[in-house]
C-alpha atoms as an extended CHARMM CRD file, in Angstrom:
* protein
*
       290  EXT
         1         1  UNK       CA              1.7780000000       -3.6720000000       12.8820000000  PROA      1               0.0000000000
         2         2  UNK       CA             -0.1420000000       -1.8450000000        9.9990000000  PROA      2               0.0000000000
         3         3  UNK       CA             -2.6040000000        0.0850000000       12.1100000000  PROA      3               0.0000000000
         4         4  UNK       CA              0.4880000000        1.4770000000       14.4660000000  PROA      4               0.0000000000
         5         5  UNK       CA              2.5800000000        2.6040000000       11.0580000000  PROA      5               0.0000000000
         6         6  UNK       CA             -0.7510000000        4.8980000000        9.9200000000  PROA      6               0.0000000000
         7         7  UNK       CA             -0.8230000000        6.4900000000       13.3030000000  PROA      7               0.0000000000
         8         8  UNK       CA              2.5410000000        7.8450000000       12.6540000000  PROA      8               0.0000000000
         9         9  UNK       CA              2.3890000000        8.7990000000        8.2430000000  PROA      9               0.0000000000
        10        10  UNK       CA              0.3720000000        8.0920000000        5.2130000000  PROA      10              0.0000000000
        11        11  UNK       CA              1.5620000000        5.2730000000        3.4540000000  PROA      11              0.0000000000
        12        12  UNK       CA              2.6050000000        4.4900000000        0.0490000000  PROA      12              0.0000000000
        13        13  UNK       CA              0.7540000000        1.1420000000       -1.7660000000  PROA      13              0.0000000000
        14        14  UNK       CA              1.9840000000       -0.4630000000       -4.3760000000  PROA      14              0.0000000000
        15        15  UNK       CA              0.9600000000       -0.2100000000       -8.3670000000  PROA      15              0.0000000000
        16        16  UNK       CA             -0.9030000000       -2.5400000000      -10.6030000000  PROA      16              0.0000000000
        17        17  UNK       CA              0.1180000000       -6.2170000000      -11.3300000000  PROA      17              0.0000000000
        18        18  UNK       CA             -1.6140000000       -7.7240000000      -13.9870000000  PROA      18              0.0000000000
        19        19  UNK       CA             -1.3900000000       -4.8200000000      -16.6600000000  PROA      19              0.0000000000
        20        20  UNK       CA              2.2080000000       -5.3380000000      -16.1810000000  PROA      20              0.0000000000
        21        21  UNK       CA              2.4290000000       -8.6250000000      -16.5180000000  PROA      21              0.0000000000
        22        22  UNK       CA              0.6330000000       -8.2760000000      -19.5500000000  PROA      22              0.0000000000
        23        23  UNK       CA              2.8490000000       -6.1260000000      -20.9730000000  PROA      23              0.0000000000
        24        24  UNK       CA              5.5330000000       -8.5820000000      -19.8620000000  PROA      24              0.0000000000
        25        25  UNK       CA              4.2710000000      -10.8920000000      -22.0920000000  PROA      25              0.0000000000
        26        26  UNK       CA              0.8870000000      -12.3840000000      -19.8770000000  PROA      26              0.0000000000
        27        27  UNK       CA             -1.2320000000      -13.9930000000      -22.6160000000  PROA      27              0.0000000000
        28        28  UNK       CA             -5.0360000000      -13.3750000000      -22.7520000000  PROA      28              0.0000000000
        29        29  UNK       CA             -6.7710000000      -16.0960000000      -20.9370000000  PROA      29              0.0000000000
        30        30  UNK       CA             -4.0220000000      -16.7850000000      -18.7510000000  PROA      30              0.0000000000
        31        31  UNK       CA             -3.8020000000      -16.4120000000      -14.9820000000  PROA      31              0.0000000000
        32        32  UNK       CA             -1.2420000000      -13.6050000000      -13.3560000000  PROA      32              0.0000000000
        33        33  UNK       CA             -0.7300000000      -15.7880000000      -10.3400000000  PROA      33              0.0000000000
        34        34  UNK       CA             -0.0400000000      -18.9070000000      -12.3330000000  PROA      34              0.0000000000
        35        35  UNK       CA              3.9160000000      -16.5860000000      -13.0560000000  PROA      35              0.0000000000
        36        36  UNK       CA              4.6010000000      -16.8290000000       -9.4880000000  PROA      36              0.0000000000
        37        37  UNK       CA              5.3600000000      -20.4800000000      -10.2930000000  PROA      37              0.0000000000
        38        38  UNK       CA              6.4670000000      -20.0370000000      -14.2130000000  PROA      38              0.0000000000
        39        39  UNK       CA              8.0330000000      -16.3940000000      -13.9160000000  PROA      39              0.0000000000
        40        40  UNK       CA              8.6150000000      -15.8340000000      -10.6110000000  PROA      40              0.0000000000
        41        41  UNK       CA             11.6620000000      -13.3270000000      -11.7100000000  PROA      41              0.0000000000
        42        42  UNK       CA              8.9550000000      -10.6910000000      -13.8020000000  PROA      42              0.0000000000
        43        43  UNK       CA              6.9280000000      -10.3160000000      -10.6590000000  PROA      43              0.0000000000
        44        44  UNK       CA              9.8180000000      -10.0410000000       -8.8180000000  PROA      44              0.0000000000
        45        45  UNK       CA             10.9080000000       -7.1770000000      -11.1560000000  PROA      45              0.0000000000
        46        46  UNK       CA              7.4800000000       -6.1180000000       -9.9410000000  PROA      46              0.0000000000
        47        47  UNK       CA              7.2110000000       -6.3090000000       -6.6510000000  PROA      47              0.0000000000
        48        48  UNK       CA             10.8710000000       -4.7190000000       -6.9960000000  PROA      48              0.0000000000
        49        49  UNK       CA             10.2210000000       -1.4290000000       -8.4560000000  PROA      49              0.0000000000
        50        50  UNK       CA              7.6600000000       -0.5830000000       -6.5980000000  PROA      50              0.0000000000
        51        51  UNK       CA              9.4400000000       -1.2930000000       -3.5510000000  PROA      51              0.0000000000
        52        52  UNK       CA             12.2180000000        0.7900000000       -5.4780000000  PROA      52              0.0000000000
        53        53  UNK       CA             10.1020000000        3.2800000000       -6.1800000000  PROA      53              0.0000000000
        54        54  UNK       CA              9.2370000000        4.2930000000       -2.5780000000  PROA      54              0.0000000000
        55        55  UNK       CA              5.8860000000        1.7100000000       -1.5980000000  PROA      55              0.0000000000
        56        56  UNK       CA              5.3870000000        1.3750000000        2.0330000000  PROA      56              0.0000000000
        57        57  UNK       CA              3.1380000000       -1.5150000000        1.1540000000  PROA      57              0.0000000000
        58        58  UNK       CA              3.3440000000       -3.8380000000       -1.3280000000  PROA      58              0.0000000000
        59        59  UNK       CA              1.4690000000       -6.9800000000       -2.4130000000  PROA      59              0.0000000000
        60        60  UNK       CA              1.5120000000      -11.0780000000       -2.9910000000  PROA      60              0.0000000000
        61        61  UNK       CA              0.2520000000      -11.7670000000       -6.5780000000  PROA      61              0.0000000000
        62        62  UNK       CA             -2.5400000000      -13.2430000000       -5.2630000000  PROA      62              0.0000000000
        63        63  UNK       CA             -5.3610000000      -12.1610000000       -6.3390000000  PROA      63              0.0000000000
        64        64  UNK       CA             -6.8730000000      -14.7260000000       -8.0350000000  PROA      64              0.0000000000
        65        65  UNK       CA             -5.3710000000      -17.7250000000       -5.9640000000  PROA      65              0.0000000000
        66        66  UNK       CA             -8.6070000000      -18.8950000000       -4.2710000000  PROA      66              0.0000000000
        67        67  UNK       CA             -9.7320000000      -22.3010000000       -5.0050000000  PROA      67              0.0000000000
        68        68  UNK       CA            -13.1460000000      -21.3860000000       -6.7820000000  PROA      68              0.0000000000
        69        69  UNK       CA            -11.4260000000      -19.1080000000       -9.6140000000  PROA      69              0.0000000000
        70        70  UNK       CA             -7.5760000000      -21.7350000000       -9.9400000000  PROA      70              0.0000000000
        71        71  UNK       CA            -10.1220000000      -24.3760000000      -10.6930000000  PROA      71              0.0000000000
        72        72  UNK       CA            -11.2730000000      -22.4330000000      -13.4390000000  PROA      72              0.0000000000
        73        73  UNK       CA             -7.8830000000      -22.4310000000      -14.7380000000  PROA      73              0.0000000000
        74        74  UNK       CA             -7.4030000000      -26.3650000000      -13.6220000000  PROA      74              0.0000000000
        75        75  UNK       CA             -4.7340000000      -25.0680000000      -11.4340000000  PROA      75              0.0000000000
        76        76  UNK       CA             -6.9010000000      -25.7330000000       -7.8320000000  PROA      76              0.0000000000
        77        77  UNK       CA             -4.6600000000      -28.6110000000       -6.7070000000  PROA      77              0.0000000000
        78        78  UNK       CA             -2.0450000000      -26.0060000000       -6.9780000000  PROA      78              0.0000000000
        79        79  UNK       CA             -3.1660000000      -23.6010000000       -5.0280000000  PROA      79              0.0000000000
        80        80  UNK       CA             -0.5960000000      -24.3830000000       -1.9710000000  PROA      80              0.0000000000
        81        81  UNK       CA              2.1380000000      -23.8670000000       -4.3620000000  PROA      81              0.0000000000
        82        82  UNK       CA              1.0250000000      -20.6350000000       -6.1970000000  PROA      82              0.0000000000
        83        83  UNK       CA              0.2500000000      -18.9220000000       -2.9630000000  PROA      83              0.0000000000
        84        84  UNK       CA              3.6510000000      -20.0320000000       -0.9890000000  PROA      84              0.0000000000
        85        85  UNK       CA              5.8500000000      -19.3020000000       -3.9830000000  PROA      85              0.0000000000
        86        86  UNK       CA              3.8440000000      -15.8480000000       -4.0720000000  PROA      86              0.0000000000
        87        87  UNK       CA              5.0690000000      -14.7700000000       -0.8990000000  PROA      87              0.0000000000
        88        88  UNK       CA              8.7080000000      -16.5490000000       -1.0370000000  PROA      88              0.0000000000
        89        89  UNK       CA              9.1200000000      -13.7030000000       -4.4490000000  PROA      89              0.0000000000
        90        90  UNK       CA              7.3870000000      -11.3640000000       -2.9790000000  PROA      90              0.0000000000
        91        91  UNK       CA              9.7340000000      -11.4570000000        0.6120000000  PROA      91              0.0000000000
        92        92  UNK       CA             12.3640000000      -11.1970000000       -1.7120000000  PROA      92              0.0000000000
        93        93  UNK       CA             11.4420000000       -8.2550000000       -3.4970000000  PROA      93              0.0000000000
        94        94  UNK       CA             11.5800000000       -6.0600000000        0.1750000000  PROA      94              0.0000000000
        95        95  UNK       CA             13.5200000000       -3.1970000000        1.9200000000  PROA      95              0.0000000000
        96        96  UNK       CA             13.3720000000       -3.8160000000        5.1340000000  PROA      96              0.0000000000
        97        97  UNK       CA             11.0910000000       -1.3700000000        5.9560000000  PROA      97              0.0000000000
        98        98  UNK       CA              8.9010000000       -2.3880000000        3.0800000000  PROA      98              0.0000000000
        99        99  UNK       CA              5.2950000000       -3.9970000000        4.6410000000  PROA      99              0.0000000000
       100       100  UNK       CA              3.9550000000       -6.6730000000        2.7080000000  PROA      100             0.0000000000
       101       101  UNK       CA              0.3840000000       -7.6130000000        1.8140000000  PROA      101             0.0000000000
       102       102  UNK       CA             -1.7580000000      -10.4430000000        0.7870000000  PROA      102             0.0000000000
       103       103  UNK       CA             -3.9460000000       -9.6040000000       -2.1930000000  PROA      103             0.0000000000
       104       104  UNK       CA             -7.2820000000      -10.9450000000       -2.0500000000  PROA      104             0.0000000000
       105       105  UNK       CA            -10.0210000000      -10.7810000000       -4.7080000000  PROA      105             0.0000000000
       106       106  UNK       CA            -13.2470000000      -12.3470000000       -5.2570000000  PROA      106             0.0000000000
       107       107  UNK       CA            -14.1370000000      -16.0590000000       -5.7240000000  PROA      107             0.0000000000
       108       108  UNK       CA            -15.0080000000      -15.6280000000       -8.8150000000  PROA      108             0.0000000000
       109       109  UNK       CA            -18.6860000000      -16.0330000000       -8.7120000000  PROA      109             0.0000000000
       110       110  UNK       CA            -21.6830000000      -14.3850000000       -6.6860000000  PROA      110             0.0000000000
       111       111  UNK       CA            -22.7390000000      -14.9740000000       -2.9860000000  PROA      111             0.0000000000
       112       112  UNK       CA            -26.1090000000      -15.7620000000       -1.9350000000  PROA      112             0.0000000000
       113       113  UNK       CA            -28.9040000000      -13.7720000000       -3.0980000000  PROA      113             0.0000000000
       114       114  UNK       CA            -26.8360000000      -13.1060000000       -6.0170000000  PROA      114             0.0000000000
       115       115  UNK       CA            -25.7250000000      -16.1390000000       -6.9870000000  PROA      115             0.0000000000
       116       116  UNK       CA            -25.3920000000      -19.9100000000       -5.5830000000  PROA      116             0.0000000000
       117       117  UNK       CA            -22.7130000000      -19.9630000000       -3.4320000000  PROA      117             0.0000000000
       118       118  UNK       CA            -23.5070000000      -20.0340000000        0.4800000000  PROA      118             0.0000000000
       119       119  UNK       CA            -21.7840000000      -18.3720000000        2.5040000000  PROA      119             0.0000000000
       120       120  UNK       CA            -20.0010000000      -20.9260000000        3.9360000000  PROA      120             0.0000000000
       121       121  UNK       CA            -18.9660000000      -21.4760000000        0.6860000000  PROA      121             0.0000000000
       122       122  UNK       CA            -17.2470000000      -18.3430000000        0.7120000000  PROA      122             0.0000000000
       123       123  UNK       CA            -15.8420000000      -18.1170000000        3.8270000000  PROA      123             0.0000000000
       124       124  UNK       CA            -14.4980000000      -21.6480000000        3.0260000000  PROA      124             0.0000000000
       125       125  UNK       CA            -12.7850000000      -20.8200000000        0.0640000000  PROA      125             0.0000000000
       126       126  UNK       CA            -10.8260000000      -17.5890000000        1.9010000000  PROA      126             0.0000000000
       127       127  UNK       CA            -10.4260000000      -19.3350000000        4.6940000000  PROA      127             0.0000000000
       128       128  UNK       CA             -8.3170000000      -21.9400000000        2.9140000000  PROA      128             0.0000000000
       129       129  UNK       CA             -6.1370000000      -19.3090000000        1.1320000000  PROA      129             0.0000000000
       130       130  UNK       CA             -5.4620000000      -17.1160000000        4.2110000000  PROA      130             0.0000000000
       131       131  UNK       CA             -4.2440000000      -20.1270000000        6.1000000000  PROA      131             0.0000000000
       132       132  UNK       CA             -1.7070000000      -20.8360000000        3.5210000000  PROA      132             0.0000000000
       133       133  UNK       CA             -0.7180000000      -16.9420000000        3.7090000000  PROA      133             0.0000000000
       134       134  UNK       CA             -0.6060000000      -17.0180000000        7.1170000000  PROA      134             0.0000000000
       135       135  UNK       CA              1.3630000000      -19.8870000000        7.0320000000  PROA      135             0.0000000000
       136       136  UNK       CA              4.0510000000      -18.0110000000        5.4570000000  PROA      136             0.0000000000
       137       137  UNK       CA              4.1790000000      -14.9040000000        7.7250000000  PROA      137             0.0000000000
       138       138  UNK       CA              1.1820000000      -12.4230000000        6.1070000000  PROA      138             0.0000000000
       139       139  UNK       CA             -0.2010000000      -11.0890000000        8.5780000000  PROA      139             0.0000000000
       140       140  UNK       CA             -2.1760000000       -8.7070000000        6.4710000000  PROA      140             0.0000000000
       141       141  UNK       CA             -5.0650000000       -8.9700000000        3.6380000000  PROA      141             0.0000000000
       142       142  UNK       CA             -5.8830000000       -6.3830000000        0.9380000000  PROA      142             0.0000000000
       143       143  UNK       CA             -9.7150000000       -7.2970000000        0.0380000000  PROA      143             0.0000000000
       144       144  UNK       CA             -9.7570000000       -5.6770000000       -3.2130000000  PROA      144             0.0000000000
       145       145  UNK       CA            -11.8660000000       -4.9360000000       -6.1890000000  PROA      145             0.0000000000
       146       146  UNK       CA            -14.5800000000       -6.4600000000       -4.0200000000  PROA      146             0.0000000000
       147       147  UNK       CA            -18.3550000000       -5.4050000000       -6.1040000000  PROA      147             0.0000000000
       148       148  UNK       CA            -20.1460000000       -6.8390000000       -2.7230000000  PROA      148             0.0000000000
       149       149  UNK       CA            -20.5410000000       -5.9520000000        0.6230000000  PROA      149             0.0000000000
       150       150  UNK       CA            -22.2790000000       -9.3690000000        1.2010000000  PROA      150             0.0000000000
       151       151  UNK       CA            -19.1760000000      -10.8690000000        0.2430000000  PROA      151             0.0000000000
       152       152  UNK       CA            -16.5830000000       -9.1380000000        1.6900000000  PROA      152             0.0000000000
       153       153  UNK       CA            -18.2630000000       -9.0990000000        5.0660000000  PROA      153             0.0000000000
       154       154  UNK       CA            -18.0790000000      -12.6220000000        4.8490000000  PROA      154             0.0000000000
       155       155  UNK       CA            -14.1510000000      -12.6360000000        4.0920000000  PROA      155             0.0000000000
       156       156  UNK       CA            -13.6260000000      -10.1970000000        6.9000000000  PROA      156             0.0000000000
       157       157  UNK       CA            -15.1950000000      -11.9490000000        9.4550000000  PROA      157             0.0000000000
       158       158  UNK       CA            -13.5640000000      -15.0370000000        8.5470000000  PROA      158             0.0000000000
       159       159  UNK       CA             -9.9430000000      -13.3460000000        8.3460000000  PROA      159             0.0000000000
       160       160  UNK       CA            -10.7170000000      -11.6500000000       11.8510000000  PROA      160             0.0000000000
       161       161  UNK       CA            -11.3030000000      -14.6590000000       13.4380000000  PROA      161             0.0000000000
       162       162  UNK       CA             -7.8760000000      -16.1070000000       11.9940000000  PROA      162             0.0000000000
       163       163  UNK       CA             -5.6810000000      -13.2820000000       13.2500000000  PROA      163             0.0000000000
       164       164  UNK       CA             -5.2470000000      -11.3000000000       10.2050000000  PROA      164             0.0000000000
       165       165  UNK       CA             -5.6640000000       -7.1890000000        9.7140000000  PROA      165             0.0000000000
       166       166  UNK       CA             -7.7890000000       -5.7840000000        6.8710000000  PROA      166             0.0000000000
       167       167  UNK       CA             -7.9780000000       -3.1120000000        4.0470000000  PROA      167             0.0000000000
       168       168  UNK       CA            -11.4550000000       -3.5990000000        3.3520000000  PROA      168             0.0000000000
       169       169  UNK       CA            -11.3670000000       -2.0460000000       -0.8430000000  PROA      169             0.0000000000
       170       170  UNK       CA            -14.2370000000       -1.6490000000       -3.2980000000  PROA      170             0.0000000000
       171       171  UNK       CA            -14.9800000000       -1.1540000000       -7.0670000000  PROA      171             0.0000000000
       172       172  UNK       CA            -17.2890000000        1.9900000000       -8.0660000000  PROA      172             0.0000000000
       173       173  UNK       CA            -17.9550000000        2.7420000000      -11.4200000000  PROA      173             0.0000000000
       174       174  UNK       CA            -19.7570000000        6.0890000000      -13.0680000000  PROA      174             0.0000000000
       175       175  UNK       CA            -23.2340000000        5.6480000000      -13.3970000000  PROA      175             0.0000000000
       176       176  UNK       CA            -25.4220000000        7.7480000000      -16.0670000000  PROA      176             0.0000000000
       177       177  UNK       CA            -27.0940000000        9.8070000000      -12.9890000000  PROA      177             0.0000000000
       178       178  UNK       CA            -23.6910000000       10.7460000000      -11.8910000000  PROA      178             0.0000000000
       179       179  UNK       CA            -23.3660000000        8.4370000000       -9.0630000000  PROA      179             0.0000000000
       180       180  UNK       CA            -21.1760000000        6.1610000000       -8.3190000000  PROA      180             0.0000000000
       181       181  UNK       CA            -21.6450000000        2.2990000000       -7.2690000000  PROA      181             0.0000000000
       182       182  UNK       CA            -20.9660000000       -1.1510000000       -7.1350000000  PROA      182             0.0000000000
       183       183  UNK       CA            -21.8550000000       -3.4880000000       -9.9200000000  PROA      183             0.0000000000
       184       184  UNK       CA            -24.4860000000       -4.7660000000       -6.8920000000  PROA      184             0.0000000000
       185       185  UNK       CA            -25.4690000000       -0.7630000000       -6.6710000000  PROA      185             0.0000000000
       186       186  UNK       CA            -24.3100000000        0.0360000000       -3.8140000000  PROA      186             0.0000000000
       187       187  UNK       CA            -22.9400000000        3.6920000000       -2.9350000000  PROA      187             0.0000000000
       188       188  UNK       CA            -19.4490000000        5.0100000000       -1.1830000000  PROA      188             0.0000000000
       189       189  UNK       CA            -21.5660000000        6.1420000000        1.7890000000  PROA      189             0.0000000000
       190       190  UNK       CA            -23.5440000000        3.1760000000        2.4070000000  PROA      190             0.0000000000
       191       191  UNK       CA            -20.0030000000        1.1020000000        2.0950000000  PROA      191             0.0000000000
       192       192  UNK       CA            -19.1080000000        3.4810000000        4.1500000000  PROA      192             0.0000000000
       193       193  UNK       CA            -21.6160000000        3.2860000000        7.1200000000  PROA      193             0.0000000000
       194       194  UNK       CA            -21.7910000000       -0.7620000000        6.9460000000  PROA      194             0.0000000000
       195       195  UNK       CA            -18.2040000000       -0.9520000000        7.6760000000  PROA      195             0.0000000000
       196       196  UNK       CA            -17.8880000000        2.0550000000       10.2180000000  PROA      196             0.0000000000
       197       197  UNK       CA            -18.5020000000       -0.4990000000       13.0380000000  PROA      197             0.0000000000
       198       198  UNK       CA            -16.3410000000       -3.3570000000       11.5260000000  PROA      198             0.0000000000
       199       199  UNK       CA            -12.6890000000       -3.8080000000       13.0150000000  PROA      199             0.0000000000
       200       200  UNK       CA            -10.7260000000       -3.5850000000        9.9120000000  PROA      200             0.0000000000
       201       201  UNK       CA             -7.7480000000       -1.4640000000        9.7800000000  PROA      201             0.0000000000
       202       202  UNK       CA             -8.4890000000        0.8980000000        6.4420000000  PROA      202             0.0000000000
       203       203  UNK       CA            -11.4850000000        0.5510000000        4.3170000000  PROA      203             0.0000000000
       204       204  UNK       CA            -10.3180000000        1.5650000000        0.5960000000  PROA      204             0.0000000000
       205       205  UNK       CA            -11.5740000000        1.9350000000       -3.3300000000  PROA      205             0.0000000000
       206       206  UNK       CA             -9.6400000000        0.5040000000       -5.9170000000  PROA      206             0.0000000000
       207       207  UNK       CA            -10.0000000000        0.3100000000       -9.7040000000  PROA      207             0.0000000000
       208       208  UNK       CA            -13.1930000000        0.8160000000      -11.8350000000  PROA      208             0.0000000000
       209       209  UNK       CA            -11.8840000000        4.7460000000      -12.1830000000  PROA      209             0.0000000000
       210       210  UNK       CA             -9.0650000000        6.9610000000      -12.7180000000  PROA      210             0.0000000000
       211       211  UNK       CA             -7.4360000000        9.4320000000      -10.3930000000  PROA      211             0.0000000000
       212       212  UNK       CA            -10.3780000000       12.1970000000      -10.6390000000  PROA      212             0.0000000000
       213       213  UNK       CA            -13.2600000000       10.0080000000      -10.5180000000  PROA      213             0.0000000000
       214       214  UNK       CA            -11.3210000000        8.4560000000       -7.2490000000  PROA      214             0.0000000000
       215       215  UNK       CA            -10.8190000000       11.9600000000       -5.3640000000  PROA      215             0.0000000000
       216       216  UNK       CA            -15.1070000000       12.5800000000       -5.8230000000  PROA      216             0.0000000000
       217       217  UNK       CA            -15.5860000000        9.0630000000       -4.2440000000  PROA      217             0.0000000000
       218       218  UNK       CA            -12.3610000000        9.4940000000       -1.2650000000  PROA      218             0.0000000000
       219       219  UNK       CA            -14.8070000000       12.5150000000       -0.7640000000  PROA      219             0.0000000000
       220       220  UNK       CA            -17.7210000000       10.4010000000       -0.4390000000  PROA      220             0.0000000000
       221       221  UNK       CA            -15.6220000000        8.1140000000        1.6400000000  PROA      221             0.0000000000
       222       222  UNK       CA            -14.2790000000       10.6830000000        3.9070000000  PROA      222             0.0000000000
       223       223  UNK       CA            -17.7200000000       12.2710000000        4.8920000000  PROA      223             0.0000000000
       224       224  UNK       CA            -18.8670000000        8.9130000000        6.0510000000  PROA      224             0.0000000000
       225       225  UNK       CA            -16.1830000000        7.1050000000        6.9300000000  PROA      225             0.0000000000
       226       226  UNK       CA            -13.9390000000        8.3070000000       10.3980000000  PROA      226             0.0000000000
       227       227  UNK       CA            -11.3400000000        5.5140000000       10.1660000000  PROA      227             0.0000000000
       228       228  UNK       CA             -8.1880000000        5.3560000000        7.5970000000  PROA      228             0.0000000000
       229       229  UNK       CA             -8.8280000000        5.0820000000        3.9350000000  PROA      229             0.0000000000
       230       230  UNK       CA             -6.8530000000        4.0740000000        1.0850000000  PROA      230             0.0000000000
       231       231  UNK       CA             -6.9490000000        5.0190000000       -2.6110000000  PROA      231             0.0000000000
       232       232  UNK       CA             -5.6650000000        3.0380000000       -5.5300000000  PROA      232             0.0000000000
       233       233  UNK       CA             -7.6200000000        4.1800000000       -8.7280000000  PROA      233             0.0000000000
       234       234  UNK       CA             -6.3820000000        3.3980000000      -12.4160000000  PROA      234             0.0000000000
       235       235  UNK       CA             -4.0110000000        5.3650000000      -14.6600000000  PROA      235             0.0000000000
       236       236  UNK       CA             -7.6130000000        6.9020000000      -16.2450000000  PROA      236             0.0000000000
       237       237  UNK       CA            -10.3380000000        4.3800000000      -18.1040000000  PROA      237             0.0000000000
       238       238  UNK       CA             -8.2810000000        2.3390000000      -20.2830000000  PROA      238             0.0000000000
       239       239  UNK       CA             -8.6970000000        3.1560000000      -24.1870000000  PROA      239             0.0000000000
       240       240  UNK       CA             -7.9040000000        1.1830000000      -27.3960000000  PROA      240             0.0000000000
       241       241  UNK       CA             -5.6090000000        2.2360000000      -29.7090000000  PROA      241             0.0000000000
       242       242  UNK       CA             -4.4320000000        0.2120000000      -33.0170000000  PROA      242             0.0000000000
       243       243  UNK       CA             -5.4690000000       -2.1220000000      -31.6250000000  PROA      243             0.0000000000
       244       244  UNK       CA             -3.4620000000       -1.6750000000      -28.0570000000  PROA      244             0.0000000000
       245       245  UNK       CA             -5.3010000000       -1.3110000000      -24.5650000000  PROA      245             0.0000000000
       246       246  UNK       CA             -2.9930000000        2.3560000000      -22.7090000000  PROA      246             0.0000000000
       247       247  UNK       CA             -4.2210000000        4.2040000000      -20.2230000000  PROA      247             0.0000000000
       248       248  UNK       CA             -3.8440000000        8.1940000000      -20.5090000000  PROA      248             0.0000000000
       249       249  UNK       CA             -2.9350000000        9.1270000000      -16.7980000000  PROA      249             0.0000000000
       250       250  UNK       CA              0.5650000000       10.4430000000      -15.9840000000  PROA      250             0.0000000000
       251       251  UNK       CA              2.1580000000       10.0140000000      -13.0740000000  PROA      251             0.0000000000
       252       252  UNK       CA              2.1030000000       14.0180000000      -13.0190000000  PROA      252             0.0000000000
       253       253  UNK       CA             -1.4850000000       13.8750000000      -12.8520000000  PROA      253             0.0000000000
       254       254  UNK       CA             -1.1610000000       10.9410000000       -9.8650000000  PROA      254             0.0000000000
       255       255  UNK       CA              0.6920000000       14.0380000000       -8.2160000000  PROA      255             0.0000000000
       256       256  UNK       CA             -1.3530000000       16.4080000000       -8.1640000000  PROA      256             0.0000000000
       257       257  UNK       CA             -4.3650000000       13.8390000000       -7.1190000000  PROA      257             0.0000000000
       258       258  UNK       CA             -2.1210000000       12.9210000000       -4.6770000000  PROA      258             0.0000000000
       259       259  UNK       CA             -2.4930000000       16.4710000000       -2.7190000000  PROA      259             0.0000000000
       260       260  UNK       CA             -5.9860000000       16.5930000000       -3.7720000000  PROA      260             0.0000000000
       261       261  UNK       CA             -5.9950000000       13.3590000000       -1.5970000000  PROA      261             0.0000000000
       262       262  UNK       CA             -4.1620000000       14.1670000000        1.0590000000  PROA      262             0.0000000000
       263       263  UNK       CA             -6.2510000000       17.2330000000        1.5060000000  PROA      263             0.0000000000
       264       264  UNK       CA             -9.3400000000       14.7320000000        2.1440000000  PROA      264             0.0000000000
       265       265  UNK       CA             -7.8260000000       12.7940000000        4.5770000000  PROA      265             0.0000000000
       266       266  UNK       CA             -6.5160000000        9.9060000000        3.1130000000  PROA      266             0.0000000000
       267       267  UNK       CA             -4.3950000000        7.4430000000        4.3770000000  PROA      267             0.0000000000
       268       268  UNK       CA             -2.9970000000        4.9730000000        2.1150000000  PROA      268             0.0000000000
       269       269  UNK       CA             -2.6270000000        5.9000000000       -1.6880000000  PROA      269             0.0000000000
       270       270  UNK       CA             -1.2550000000        3.7030000000       -4.5130000000  PROA      270             0.0000000000
       271       271  UNK       CA             -2.3300000000        2.5980000000       -8.0280000000  PROA      271             0.0000000000
       272       272  UNK       CA             -4.1520000000       -0.3230000000       -9.6280000000  PROA      272             0.0000000000
       273       273  UNK       CA             -4.5490000000       -1.1790000000      -13.5420000000  PROA      273             0.0000000000
       274       274  UNK       CA             -2.0600000000        0.9350000000      -15.8600000000  PROA      274             0.0000000000
       275       275  UNK       CA             -0.1760000000        2.3780000000      -13.3370000000  PROA      275             0.0000000000
       276       276  UNK       CA              3.6860000000        1.3290000000      -12.8270000000  PROA      276             0.0000000000
       277       277  UNK       CA              6.4020000000        2.7660000000      -11.1860000000  PROA      277             0.0000000000
       278       278  UNK       CA              6.1810000000        5.9340000000      -12.1050000000  PROA      278             0.0000000000
       279       279  UNK       CA              3.1220000000        7.1170000000      -10.5440000000  PROA      279             0.0000000000
       280       280  UNK       CA              4.0830000000        5.1210000000       -7.8060000000  PROA      280             0.0000000000
       281       281  UNK       CA              7.0460000000        7.2190000000       -7.8890000000  PROA      281             0.0000000000
       282       282  UNK       CA              4.8630000000       10.7470000000       -8.0900000000  PROA      282             0.0000000000
       283       283  UNK       CA              2.8200000000        9.6720000000       -5.3770000000  PROA      283             0.0000000000
       284       284  UNK       CA              6.1290000000        8.6710000000       -2.6830000000  PROA      284             0.0000000000
       285       285  UNK       CA              7.5190000000       12.1840000000       -3.7980000000  PROA      285             0.0000000000
       286       286  UNK       CA              4.1480000000       14.1280000000       -2.7490000000  PROA      286             0.0000000000
       287       287  UNK       CA              3.9630000000       12.0570000000        0.5960000000  PROA      287             0.0000000000
       288       288  UNK       CA              6.9290000000       12.2680000000        2.0560000000  PROA      288             0.0000000000
       289       289  UNK       CA              7.1210000000       16.1900000000        1.0990000000  PROA      289             0.0000000000
       290       290  UNK       CA              4.3260000000       16.1900000000        3.4060000000  PROA      290             0.0000000000
């Protein structure tokens, strides 16, 4: 489904969920995914705002809805309800042409050799969540904000066995030497080379950096990866003023950045932390002109 669509046109992804929920009143330390149950109208409004702004793909609010993460909040007993409700809320917000994608974040603890979790434990965790989403009709999964190729590949193998389509997205940060790496010191070129032969639909980068840095990451990706690429930058690096967090990159910055990403043959463009429907509309307007 997704690969066929990408063969015809560039796609607009959605924007932030977590920072939008925080602005809507999500308390610090509260799991955003729980609001699928307690505040479904707010989750709906956010997703709908991206649909109306021109998103071709929007995600379920399920980034942290795996058993390991839910357990940290005492919500593991609601894993079915949170995931199923997330799909139902998102589906209500769709237009006939919008694709629904399941958001999957890292499980929340480190896999061997960086931590105590075994590969099987990680795969079983992803399998449980993915099977719930599949049962609700979700077929495409965005593995976003991953910090380790080992964990991402464990998730990819699990989803492929279950018949899902995959975007595998990583978070890179700028180091003192000017290079970009994940938390596990993996560079974009290493990630691109590792995934070149994997049957994913698209390789991606999200969060961690703003649009300017994302363009640099995208250029490295494109030099080493011939398949479809996805980019979802933050609206800049978060700043704090008078105790409030704000992001500095504007929709106009995203419009200009989108032009540069398209010149690099980036196929899916959206936003991450700090972005709103205005940023997504700016992306959509540029892509529509191409």
